[in-house]
Structure formats: structure tokens, C-alpha cells
N, C-alpha and C positions, 0 to 999 in steps of 0.2 A: 396142865392147864396154866399153872403159874409160869412155866417156861415159855409156853406159847404167847402169853400176854407180854412177857418181857421181851421177846424177839420182835414182836410187832411194834412194841414201843421203841425199841432201838432202831427198827427199820423206818418207822415213821419219822423219828428224830433225825435219822440220817438223810431221809429225802428232804426234809424241811431245811436241814442245814445246807444240803447241796443246792436247792432251789435259791435259797437265800444268798449263798456264796456266788452263784452264777450271775445273778442280776447285778450285783455290785461290781463285778469284774467288767462288764460291758460298759457301764456308765463311766467307771474310772478309766477305762481304755479310751473312750471318746474324749473325756476331759484331758487325759494325758496327751492324746494326739493334738488336741487344740493348743494346749500349752506348749507343746514341742514345736508346733508350727509357728507359733508367735515368736518363740525364742529363736527358731531356726531363721525365720524371716528377718528378725532384728540382727541376728548374727550375719546373715547374708548382706543385708544392707550395710552393715559395718564393714564387712569384707570389701563390698563394692566401693564404699566410700574410701576406704583405705587404699584400694587399688587406684581409684580415680585420683586421690591426693598424690599417690606415688607417681602416677602417670603425668599429672600436672607438674609435680616437682621435677620429674625427669625431663619434661618438655621445656620447662623454664630453664633448667640447667643446660639442656642442649642448645636452646636459643641463646642463652647467655654466653655459652662457650663459642658458638658460631659467630655471634655479633662481636664479641671481643676479638676474636681472631681476624675476621674479615674487615672490621673497621680499623684494626691496627695496620692492616695491609694498606688501606687508604692513607692513613696518617704518615706512613713511611714512604709514600710515593713522592717523586718530585712534583712540585706544585703544578708545573706546566702539563703533566701527564694525567692529572686528576680529571677524568671525563669518561664518557661512555662511548662504546664502539659506534653507536648510531646517533649519538646525541650531540648537543652543543652546550657546554664545551666538549670537544672531542678528546677521547683518550682511550685507554686500554681496558677500562672496567666493563664487565658484561651488562647489556641490557636484558630485559625479560626474554626476547627471542634467543639470546645467547647465554642464558643463565647457567651458572656453574652449579653442578649437582654434587651434593655431599650426602653420602650414605652413612647413617648413624643407626646401627642395629638393623631392624627390619624396615626402617623408615628412610625415605629419600626427601631431602630438602633442596629446594632451588634457591640460590642466592643471586640477586641482581640489584642494580643501582640505578639511580637517577640523580644527575648532578646539575645544578642550576647556579647561575651567577646571582650574587646578591649585592645591592648597593647599600652600604651602612649609612644610617641617618647621620652619623658623626663625620662621615666623609664629606668635605667641602667641595669635592670635585663635581663634575657634571652628574646630574641625577641618573643618567643612563650608564655611567661608568661603573664597572663591577669592583667591589671592595674585596670580596673573597668569594669562595665557593661553598655552597651548601650541598652536602651529600646525604641522600636518603637511601639506606640499604634495606631491602626487603627480603624476608625469608619466608618461602612458601612451603608448607608441609603438604606434600602431594597426597598423603593418606586422607586428609580431611579438607584440603584446599583452603586452610586458614593461613592468612598472611599477617606477618608481624613486621612492623616497620621500626627502623632505628635511624636517628638523625645525628649528624655531626657537621661541623664547619671546618674548612681547611684554608689556612692562609699560608703565604710563603714561609717555608720552613725556618724555624728559629726566631721569628719576629716577636712572638709572644712567649716570654719565659716566666712572667709573673702576672697572675690574674688580677693583681691590684695596681698594675700599670698598663700603659698602652704604648703604641709604636707609631712612628711617622715614616712614610715611604715617599720620597720626592723623586719625580722623574723629570728630567730636563730634556727638551727637544729643540730643534732649530725651526726655521720658518717653513721648512718643507715637511715637518713632522718626523724628522729623523732623530734618533737618540743622540744626545750630546755628551760625549765622554770628556772629562776634564773640566767641567764647569764648576765654579766656586759656589757652594750653597752654605748659607748661614742661617741657623735656627736660633731665635731669640725667645726666651720665656722669662717673665711675661713680656708684653709688647712694649713696655717702657722701663726705663732705669729705676731702680737697680735691677739688673737681670739676675735671675736665679741660674739660668743656663745661657751660655753664649757658645753655640757649638758650630765652629766652622768645619767644612768637610769638602770633598771633591767627588764629583760623580764618577762611578766606576765605568767599565766597558759597556754596561747596559744602560748608561745614562742615569743611574739611580744612586741616591743616598738614603740610608736607612739608619734611624735612631730608635733604640728600644729602651724600655724601662723608664718611660716618661710619665709624670704625674698627670692624672686626668684634669682637664680644664677646658672650658668652653670659650672659643674664639680668643685664645691666649697665646698662640704661637705665631710669631712673625717669621716668615720664611722668604729669603732673598736669594736669587740666582743671578749670576753674572760671570763674566770672564774678561780678561784684558782685551780691549778693542771691540767688545760686544755690548749689546744692550742689556738692560736689567729688567727682570720681571720679579714680582713679589706678591705676597698677600697684602690685604688692606684691612683696616679696622672698620667696624660699623659705626658710622658718625651721622650727625644730623644732615650733613651734606651728601653722604653716601649711605643710603639706607640698605642697599642690597649689592655689596661688592661682588664682582664676578669671581674673585678669589678672596673670600673672607679670611681673616686670620684663623689658622687651623685649630680645630677642636680635637682633643685627644680623649678617648674614653677607655675605661679599664677593659682589658682583655680583647681590644680590637686594634686593627691597623687603619690609620688614616692615610689615604693615598691622595696625592695631587700632582698635577703636571704644570710646569712653568716652561715658557718658550723664550729663547734668546737667539740673537744672530748678530752678524757683523754690523757695526755702525756705518752710517752713510753721511754724505754731505749734500745739502740742498740749498741752492741759491734761488731766491725769489727776485726777479728783475722787474722793476717798475719803469716802463718806458712810455714815451708819447707815441702818436701815430707816425712820427718820423724817425723812430728808433733812438731818440735822445733820452738820456737818463733823467728821471724825475726823483728828486730827493724829498725827504720829509713827507713821504706818503705813508699813512698809517694803515696797517693791514692786520687783520686778525688771521692767524693760521691755526687750523684745528686738524687733528688726526681723526681717523675713523675708529681707532681701538677704544674700547670701553673698559673702565675699571669698576663701573657700577651701572645698574639698571633700574628703571622705574623710580625716579627719572634717570635718563642716561647721564653718566658722568664720564666725560672724555679723559683719556690719559694724557693727551697733548692738546692744549688749547691756550695760546698766548698771543699777545699783541706786540707788534713791532713797528718801528719807523724806518723807512729806507734811508740809506746813506749812499750818495753818489749813484742812485738808481738801483740799489741792490740791498737785499737782506740776506746775510749769510747764516745759515743754520748748519753748524758743524756737529758731528757726532750725534745725529738723530737716528732713531731706530726705523726699521722698515715699517711702512704704513702708507695709507692713502691720505695725502694732505690736501686740504682745500683752503686756498687764500681768498679772502673777501675784503673789500674796502670797508673801513669803519665809516660810520655816518658822520655828516657834518663837514665833508671835504668838497673841494671844487672839481672833483673828477668823477667820470663814470667809466665803467669797464667797457671798452670796445671790442674786447676779445682776449683770449688767453691761449697759451701754447705750452703744454697740451690743454685740452678743453676742460675748463672748470676745476679739475683736480689732477694731481699727479701721484702715481703709484711708485713710491720709492722702494727699489729692491735692496737687499742686504749687500753691503760692501760696494756701494756705487757712489758716483758724484753726478747729480742731476740738476737740471735748471727748469724753473717754471717761469714763464714770461707773462706779465700782465701788460697789455696795451691799453693805455688810458687816454681819455680825451676830456676836454673841458666840459663841466656840468652846466652848459648854457642852455639846455633844453629841458622843458618840464617833463616831456614824455619821449621815451625811446623804446625800441624793441630790438633785442639781440636774438638772432635766430641761429640755432646750432643744429647742423645737419649731420646725422651719423648713419652708418650701415646698421640695419636692425639686427643682423646675426652676429657680427663681430664687434660692434660698438665703435668701429674706427671712423674718424672724421672723413667726410666726403667732400672733396675739392671740386671747385668749378660747377657746383650745383646752382641752377637758376632759381632765384628766390624772388617771388613777386608779391608785393603787398597792394591790395586793391580794396575799394569801397564800391560794392555793387559791381557795375560793369566798367567802372573807372579804375585805371591803373594808377596807383599813387607813386610807386617806385619799383624798379627792378635792379637786382644786384646779384653778384656771384660770390659764393663762399670763398674766403681767402685762403692763401697757402697753395701748395701744389702737391701733386701726387704722381708718382711713377708706378705704373701697373704693368705686369707681364702676365699673361694668361695663355701663352702658347709657346712651345719650344720645338715644334715640329720641323722648323727650318734647319735644325742641327747646330753643331758647334763651330769653332774657329772664327767667330766674329768678335773682334777686340772691342770695338766701339759700338754701343747700341744705336740703332737707327729707327726712326719711325717708319721708314720705308721697308725695313726688314725686322719687324718687332718679334718675330717668332724664332729668333736665333739666340745663341749664347756663346760664352767664351770656350768652356771646356767641361769635360766630365772624366771620371776615372774608369769608365767602361762598364760600370755595374748598374747603370740606370737605363731606362727605356724611354725615349721621347718620340717613339714612332706613331703614337696616337695623338692627334691634334688635341690640345687643351688639357694634357695630363702628363705628369712625370711619375713613373713607378720604378720599382726595382726590376732589373732584367730577369728573364726566365732562362733556365738552362735545363733541357730535357724535361720541360713541362713543370719545373719547380723553381720558385723564386730563390735567388742567391741569398745566403745568410751573411755574406760579406757586405760591409757598409758601402752604399753608393753615394757619390758626391756630384754635384753640379754647381759650376761657378758662372755667374751671369757675365754678360758683357758690361763694359764701363758706361755708367749713365752720367752725363754731364749736366749739372744743375745751372751752369752759366756764371756762377760767382762763388768766390771763396767765403763769402758772408752767408753761409747756408747753416741753418739749424735743422737737424734731423729729428723727427718726432716719433711717429708711430710706425712699427713694422707689423704687418698683418698678413694673413694668408688663408686660403680656402682649400679643403674643408678644415674647420677649426678643430675637429677631433679625428682620431685615427683608430683602426682596428686594434683590438688587444694583441699583444706580442709584437707590435710595430711601433716605430718611433720616427718623428719627422722634426728635425731641428735646424736652426739657422745660426750663421755667424755673419757679421757685416764688416765692411772695410771702407775707408775713405782717405783721400789724400789730395794734395794740390799739384803733384807732379805727374799724375796719371801713370805712375810706375810702381810705387811702393804699396804693396797690398798685404796688410797685416790684419787677418780676420780675427775678430774678437767676439765675445759674448757680453752679457749684461754687466760684468765686473770690469770690462776693459782688457781682459786677457784672453788668450786662446784656450783657457781651460774650461770655459763655460759656454752655454748655448742658450739661444732664445727658444723656449719650448712652448710658450703660450702666445697665440696670436692676439694682436691688438694692444701690446704693451709698449710703453714709451722706451725709446732706445737711450734716453739720458743724454748727456752732453759729450759722450766719449768720441763722437765723430764730427761735432760742430766745427764750423769755420774751415770746412774742406769742400772743394768743388766737385770732385769725382767720386763716384759711389759704386760699389759692387756688393752683391750678396752671395752667400754660399750655402747650399742646402745639403743636409746630411740625412740619408734614409737608411733604415735598417729594419730587419725582422728576425725574430728567433723561431718563426714558424714558416717553413718553406711553402705553405699553401696560402700565406696572406702577404700583402704588401701595403706599405703606406702610399698615399697618393697626394699629389700636389696639383691643384687646378689653377691657382693664381697667387701672385705675390704683389703686395702694395707697399710702397715706401712713401710716407708723408714727410714733407720737408717745407721749411719756410725760408724764403730768400727775402731779406729786408724785414719788414715788420707786419707782414700779412699774418692773419690768424687762420689756422687750418679749420675748415668746415664751418666757419662762422661769418656772419654778416650783420651789420647793425643799421637800423633805420632811426634817424634822429629827427628832432624838430617836428614831431607829430602833434596835431592840435588836440585839445582836450575833448574827452568824452566821445570820440568817434569810434565806430565799430568797423573792424577790418576783417578781410579774408586773406589768408596766407596760402600761396601756391608754390610747391617746390617740385622741380622736375630735374631729371638727369638721365642721360642715356643708359640703358640697362636696368633702370628702376621704374617702379610704378609711381606715376605722378600722385602727389598728395595735395589735397585741398582741405585746409583746416580753418575753422573760424577762430580768429584770434580774440574776438570779443572787443570789449572796450579797453583801450590801452590807457592806463593812468599811472604815471611815474615811469621809472626806468626798470623794465621787466625783461625776462628772457624766455624763450620757448624752444623746446627741443623737438626735433622732427626726426623720426626713425624711418628710414627708407628700406623698402623690401624690393627684391627683384620682380 
């Protein structure tokens, strides 16, 4: 009995213990799982964060390595080659369509560039002129399409060696825009004495002078370019009289290159003649002579602007630079301008000797009208145009533009004519066999087997007799005024008094140059010669194209006539006039001149 009770008691205690133990284990298990999940999630997040950080660090390291390497390639390239295959500036760097692929581990990166010109604010050159190149390098991770950009700037190699200094790069050109080697360049800093720097140098084969390691300063570097026998160009200070210099004294900024361009060319001689209508010299005539070049704008400041008095009917300007000069009478004199040769202004070419003639008359009339007649396309003076001044239906006066012109617009008659004749105006003296005159009204290069010859073709005119040795030759012009690309049309001229000696020359008076622009003044190289010839030179570098010549005009003055001009004097006060200009081959123009008060001029442009 006692044993039975003891067993039961042990059994019941065991069951109780088992039940109690089993319930605790389930709860504990659930709690343990929850705790483990929390810890595991935290650990997983930590692992993910660590992996992400490692991945980002690796990506940064990769991008840093790629940018360092591929930007260094740019920095070591010649400056002229820094550009992209499809871009401007053009060069050898890949654009996006031609991107370079770098494989790093399991990832592929595309590297490509974009290069742009940049004008530095410290560069006193023209706003559109580039100072350096800016390079943007892009790296595209093809796995996630993320793009990272890197920027750098590139200047001509070696200019900037110290970020705390700057550099100057001066380019010298001539009047044709060609690089000028051997020009003397002087850099002065500051712009007044005592100078800290006085740096003379000579331009290299690229027409450049470079100075590095210069201290930063605003508008403090005076730069002067010249050469023996040549003009001078320079920078200018900002003053009360010149608020906005075209070339201000240069600014140098730390870590940058300041670039500017100066232009010089051979000096010339210009004589201004002051004559009466009978060609007699007039002395003590006061004239203002101004050029067209500016050293400042808003308001304009002229580079050349001086007053002179004539001596024995002439004003000699020696060693002036190429420019367009306009002589005008100073007020308060007893003369009026009856005409000029050439008209109104003269374009002086480098290395030439030229003459501008002012024909003056007594200022005995209160009102006068000077009419100037020109070809609308070329600007050349038109001779023998009929000019009529009228009031209503009443003709006040009719006159003809002074001077003379010889024109040839047909060569169909062929060669072997020594002396030009109005009865056979379509013939000429000779050619070298490389030109074609078989089409009336045109000269071209000859064709062979359907292709134009690439050898130069020449044609020499017959002799034109002006009738007197007192002849001044003014304007040489031709049509058409422009030619196709790859072709050239050039002229030389010759004159003499023996009708035998023919030395063909260009603008500088030698056989080394050519007239290349129609409508320019021939200067005084042929003056005082009776007989005249021209020679045309035609060439092409493309055997599918040819230059073409349709007409040649030579303006000349015998005596004191003024080319393309006529004057009406003694006009009553406050009368309204109508001006009619006509000439064969041109459309007649009828212009209201309005009320003429004082001594005025009016230009008429005639179109075919």
C-alpha cells in the first residue's frame, strides 16, 4: 500500500515536471528565434552595409584610377591635338559613339570626352577668341549606367609652371592675317617708368612670343610689336579719352595664359595733292587726314587723325601704315572740293607709294552738289555717266562724270592684236595657250580631255593709248568679283611712253605681287605714262573648276578730271531738286536730292 502510494506520487510528480518543462521550452524557443532573427537581420544589414561600402570604395578607387590615367593622357598630348574625333576642336580623343572600353574585374567602363574652347575673362583679345581648351571626361559604368564626369583645362604645354603666376602669349600677323616671324616684341610692366620688367623678344617661326612666370596685374602690361621698315601695333591704356581700347594693356591672372594678336606690315608713302581745276598746285590748303583704324570704341578713337597744310600743292606723308585714309578740307577756307581721285578716300596697301588728288575750286557759291557715281557691285567709279539736275519738269543742268575708263568685256576675236582699237574691241595681244576665249564674253582655263588644265593660264591685252603722258591711273576692277574655291584670278599692269617696254607689276611696283581684289586703287606706280596693258593670271587646283573673267575696267585721269564725279555749283537757296543718273548697261536712277543748302555731296550706286 505504501509502495503503491509512493509510485503514484513519483509518477504524478514526473508528469507534472514533464508538462512544466515542455511548456517552457516552446516559449523559450519562440523568444530565442525572435532574438536570433533580430540579431541575424542586424548582422545581415551590417554585412550589406559593409559590402556596399566596400563596393563604393572600390568604385571610387576604380574611377579615381581611370580618371587619373585618362586625364594624364590628355595633359601629355600636344595642345593642337586636344580634341575629339567628331567634335570641334577636332582631335584624336574618343566621343561617346567611339568610347574606349576599360574592363575592370567583372565591370566594363566606357571612357569618352567632350572638348570646348574657352575665352578667359582676363584675355584682352576678341571675346570670341579661345584662350584655352576645357576637357570634360566622362566614365560610364555599363552595369548601372551611372556616369561620372571629370573636368580639366589644357593650355599650350609649359606655359603655366607656377599657379601663383601667369603667362603672356603674343601672336604677330601681317595685313593678310599671315603669321609674322622675326617681329620685335617688347613687354613693359608696369606701363610707366620705372619698369619692373622690360622684356624684348623676337617672334618665332609661328609668329609668337611667350613669357611665363609673370605677376598677376590688371591692365598693367604694355605690349609693342614692330620691325624695321614696318608699322607698329601696341596695347593702349584706359584713359578719359579712350574708355574702351581695342587692345587694352594686357591683364595677367594667376594660373592662366593671356593671349593677344597684333598686326604689322610694310610702311608706305602717301602724297596728298591739292590742285585747282586747271591742275595747278595750291599751297597753304589746310587738310585733315584721318585713317579708318580704331584704337578705341564707344566713342571711336582713331589711330591716325592729323591736320596738315599743303606746301607747293602737296602734303607728303612718309612711312604711314596700311589703312584707308580720308582727306577733308578744314573749315574756314576759300575752297570747296570739286572732286577727288580716287573718290573720297584712298586705300593704302603695304609697301606702296600712292597719291590722292583733291581738285579744289573757289568757294564763291553758297550751295553746291557734288555727285559721285559708282558701280553698285564693285564700288568702282563710273565714267561718262549722264547726270541731270532738275526742278519738276525743268532741267537745271546736265553734266558727265569726269575721268575716263577703258573697258574690255570680250576676247572672242582672238590674239595677235598689238594696238587696241574700238573697231576690234574683242581682240588681245597674246596668251600662253592655257586659256580659252572661244566663248564670247568670257575667259576661262582651257580644257583637255574634259578636264581643266592645272597649269597657270595667262592673257596679255593689246596696248591702250590714253592720248597723253600726263595720265594718272586710278582703279582696276573686274567681273565677277569672286571666284570658285580652289581657283585664282590675278592681275598685273604695265605702262610706258615708248609703247615698247612692258614691265608688268603688282601693288608694290614689282613683278612679285598681284592685284587680287577688284576695285582697288593702283597707286602712282604707272602715273605719267601714255600706253597701258594688263595681264591676267588664271589657275586652279581642281580640274573640275575654272576661274572666269567677264570684264576688265581701267579708270584713268588725263588732266584734272575727277573719276565718277561731277559738281553743280551756284545753286539758289532752299530749292528742291531731282537727280537723274543714266548710263548704257545700267538701270537709270531717279533720286530726290531734296533741299540743297551748303556744299553737299550725294553718292549714287548704279546696278545693271
